[in-house]
N, C-alpha and C positions, 0 to 999 in steps of 0.2 A: 446708262443710268435711265433717263427718260424713256427711253422704248421699253426696256425692263420693266418698268413701273406701268407702264400704259400710257404716259402722260404725252396729251397732245401738245406738238409744240412745231415751230416754224426755225427753220434755219436761213439767215439771210443777212444781206448788208445791212450796215449800220452808219448814218451820219453822225459824227464826232463834231460838236462845234463847242466854242466857249463864247459864243454871244447870243445870250439867250433872247436878249429884245433885236437882234438882227437876222433872225429868223423870216424872211419875208416870205409871203407867199410863190413869189417866181422862185425864189432861191430853194424852198419845199418841193415844187412841180420840178426843177431839175433835178432833183436828188431822187425824186420818187421815178424818173425817167430813167435815170441811172442804175434803177434797182434797189434802192435803198425803202427799208421796211419801217425802220426807226430813228429817231432823233436822241443822241443822249450827250452828256457834258465828260464825260472821264475816259472811255475807250481807247483814244489814240495815246494816251499818256502811259497809260497801264501796259499796251503793245508796244510803245516804244522802249520800255525799262524792260520788259522781258525779252525783245529782241536783242537789245543790249547786253543784256546779262544771259542770253543765250539758255533761257528757260521757257518752258511750253505756259500758254495763257490760253485762256478761253472766258467767254463772258457769255453769262446767262441774264436776258433782260426779263422784268416781269411789268408788262406794261401796265402803270398805274392808273394813266389816264389816256385819252385822245384827244389830239388837237388837231388833227387834219381835215377834220369839217369845219363849217362855218360857225357852230356854236361848240364850246369846250365841253366834252363828256369827261365828268369826273370819275363813270364806271362803280361807283360805290366804293371809292378806297376805303373807308372806314368800314365798310361792312366786310372785308377779305382778309382778316388778320389772320385766321386757321390757314386760308392758302397759301399766306406769304409763308408762315412758318413752316408748311411742310416742302414749300419749293426750297427753304432755307436747309432743310436736311437732305435733299435730294441735290441740290448743289454741294455739299459738303461731302456727300457719297460719292458724287463724280470727281471732286477734287482726290480723291483718295485712290480713285483709279487712274489719273492721268501718270 
């Protein structure tokens, strides 16, 4: 779906954690060394349920901010409502093609 619409994107590993305040610089550096591109808090649970139920599951992450540097980069979260709406439409279309 993303290719068909010419939407730039990256496919990669994500680090799922339930410990927001335990994401130390050392742990983050290890995950980056392992090839992780993102960190989020929900995917593992969804993948586990999908595996248990024997159903397909994919995840589309929208990087609303960036915590990889020394300073938080909010990336203008409030200024991107239209982009998020367009991504939602693309995600819905992708689901229909699974």
